[in-house]
C-alpha positions as CSV (number, residue, x, y, z in Angstrom):
1,P,4.9,27.4,-0.7
2,R,4.9,28.9,2.7
3,G,5.3,25.6,4.8
4,I,1.9,25.0,5.5
5,R,1.5,21.7,4.0
6,S,1.5,20.3,7.8
7,V,-1.4,22.4,8.5
8,T,-3.3,21.2,5.4
9,M,-2.5,17.5,6.4
10,L,-4.0,18.1,9.7
11,A,-7.1,19.7,8.3
12,L,-7.6,16.5,5.7
13,A,-7.3,14.5,9.1
14,V,-9.8,16.2,10.8
15,R,-12.1,16.3,7.7
16,A,-11.7,12.5,7.4
17,L,-12.6,11.9,10.9
18,A,-15.6,14.3,11.0
19,A,-16.7,12.5,7.6
20,S,-16.5,9.1,9.0
21,G,-18.3,9.8,12.5
22,R,-21.4,11.1,10.5
23,A,-20.9,8.2,8.1
24,D,-20.3,10.0,5.2
25,F,-18.0,7.5,3.7
26,Q,-17.2,8.9,0.2
27,A,-15.9,12.2,1.7
28,A,-13.9,10.0,4.2
29,Y,-12.2,8.4,1.7
30,R,-11.5,11.1,-0.4
31,Y,-9.9,13.3,2.6
32,A,-7.8,10.1,3.9
33,A,-6.6,9.0,0.3
34,E,-5.4,12.6,-0.3
35,L,-3.2,12.5,2.5
36,S,-1.7,9.0,1.1
37,S,-3.0,6.7,-1.3
38,P,-4.4,3.3,0.0
39,G,-1.7,0.9,0.5
40,T,1.1,3.3,1.3
41,F,2.0,6.2,3.7
42,A,3.4,9.2,2.0
43,A,7.1,10.4,2.9
44,F,6.7,13.4,5.2
45,A,3.0,12.9,6.0
46,P,2.6,11.8,9.5
47,A,-1.3,12.7,9.9
48,A,-1.4,9.6,7.0
49,T,-1.2,7.2,9.9
50,F,-3.8,8.8,12.1
51,V,-6.4,8.2,9.4
52,S,-5.8,4.7,9.0
53,Y,-8.9,3.5,10.0
54,E,-11.0,6.4,8.7
55,L,-9.2,5.2,5.2
56,I,-9.9,1.5,5.7
57,E,-13.5,2.0,7.1
58,A,-14.5,4.4,4.2
59,A,-13.0,2.2,1.3
60,V,-14.8,-0.8,3.0
61,R,-18.3,0.6,3.4
62,T,-17.8,2.3,-0.4
63,G,-16.9,-1.3,-2.1
64,R,-13.1,-0.8,-2.2
65,H,-12.3,-3.9,-0.6
66,E,-8.6,-4.4,-2.4
67,Q,-8.0,-0.9,-1.2
68,A,-8.9,-1.6,2.3
69,R,-6.7,-4.8,2.4
70,A,-3.7,-3.2,0.8
71,H,-3.8,-0.2,3.3
72,A,-4.2,-2.9,6.4
73,A,-1.1,-4.7,4.9
74,A,0.7,-1.4,4.7
75,I,0.0,-1.0,8.7
76,E,1.1,-4.0,9.5
77,R,4.8,-3.8,6.9
78,A,5.1,-0.3,8.9
79,G,4.9,-1.8,12.2
80,L,2.4,0.4,13.6
81,A,1.3,-2.2,16.1
82,T,4.6,-1.9,17.5
83,W,4.4,1.6,18.3
84,S,2.5,1.6,21.6
85,F,-0.7,-0.3,22.7
86,R,-2.7,2.3,21.3
87,W,-1.3,1.7,17.9
88,E,-1.7,-2.4,18.6
89,L,-5.6,-1.3,19.3
90,V,-5.9,0.9,15.8
91,A,-4.1,-1.7,14.1
92,A,-6.2,-4.7,15.4
93,T,-9.2,-2.6,14.4
94,C,-8.3,-2.0,10.8
95,A,-7.2,-5.4,10.3
96,A,-10.6,-6.6,11.3
97,L,-12.2,-4.0,9.2
98,A,-10.4,-4.8,6.3
99,A,-10.6,-8.6,6.6
100,D,-14.1,-8.8,7.8
101,T,-13.1,-12.8,9.3
102,G,-14.0,-14.5,12.1
103,Q,-10.2,-14.8,13.2
104,S,-9.7,-11.1,12.6
105,I,-12.5,-10.3,14.7
106,G,-11.5,-13.0,17.6
107,Q,-7.9,-11.4,17.4
108,L,-9.4,-7.8,17.9
109,R,-11.9,-8.8,20.8
110,T,-8.5,-10.1,22.5
111,T,-6.9,-6.8,22.0
112,L,-10.1,-5.2,23.4
113,T,-10.0,-7.1,26.4
114,H,-6.6,-6.1,27.6
115,D,-6.6,-3.6,30.4
116,E,-4.9,-1.0,28.9
117,A,-7.4,-0.5,25.9
118,T,-9.3,1.5,28.7
119,R,-6.7,4.0,28.4
120,W,-8.1,4.9,25.0
121,P,-12.0,4.9,25.2
122,F,-12.3,6.4,21.4
123,D,-10.2,4.0,20.2
124,R,-11.7,1.0,22.2
125,G,-14.9,2.2,21.2
126,R,-14.5,1.9,17.5
127,G,-13.3,-1.6,17.9
128,Q,-16.2,-2.4,19.5
129,L,-18.3,-1.0,17.1
130,V,-16.4,-3.2,14.6
131,V,-16.9,-6.6,16.4
132,G,-20.5,-5.5,17.5
133,A,-21.3,-4.8,14.2
134,Y,-19.6,-8.2,12.4
135,L,-21.7,-10.0,15.1
136,R,-24.7,-8.7,14.5
137,R,-24.3,-9.4,10.5
138,H,-23.7,-13.1,11.6
139,N,-26.6,-13.4,13.9
140,A,-24.7,-13.4,17.1
141,V,-27.5,-10.9,18.4
142,A,-26.9,-11.0,22.1
143,E,-23.0,-10.6,21.9
144,S,-23.6,-7.8,19.7
145,R,-25.6,-6.2,21.8
146,E,-23.0,-5.9,24.4
147,C,-20.1,-4.5,22.3
148,L,-22.7,-2.3,20.5
149,S,-23.9,-0.9,24.0
150,A,-20.4,-0.3,25.4
151,A,-19.3,1.5,22.1
152,A,-22.3,3.7,22.3
153,Q,-21.9,4.3,26.1
154,A,-17.9,5.5,25.6
155,F,-19.0,7.7,22.7
156,S,-21.7,9.3,24.7
157,E,-19.2,9.7,27.4
158,L,-16.8,11.3,25.4
159,G,-19.4,13.6,23.6
160,A,-18.7,11.8,20.1
161,A,-22.4,12.1,19.5
162,P,-22.0,11.3,15.6
163,W,-20.3,7.8,16.5
164,A,-22.8,7.4,19.2
165,R,-25.6,7.8,16.9
166,R,-23.7,5.2,14.7
167,A,-23.5,2.4,17.4
168,Q,-26.9,3.2,18.3
169,E,-27.9,2.6,14.7
170,E,-26.4,-0.5,14.7
171,L,-28.0,-2.0,18.0
172,A,-31.6,-0.5,16.2
173,A,-30.8,-2.8,13.4
């Protein structure tokens, strides 16, 4: 009633990111979905776009694959990839997470090689983590190590300890 809805939305976005970083995917999903239901972007909730990755990853990790695909489709419908290269990178990462196919991973890998990807080390690291985990699950161990090591290094350099830990855990697997 006092106009603090925007503060509440930003707090939910921060909570979703923090929960995702520590691999608490139930909480990440709850916080992200509270901002905007999967498959939609709530009106007057700009923070909802910022947690697209968290929502999709949490949906996938908690068995909500339909919701993950619906949200990836919403990203495409909204044209987020056309906003800037950063959003193109985020959209490609989200699409790869939701689809989990060789084609979507290939498209993400192409996006990650773009020179401008280096300007967004956190988002690039998350993309590398997605690619590396996919490759590991599909027995491309040598290739996966390259991606996962790059992600772990990027997260360490940024001081994103929970994310660096997640990349190290994928490397150890």
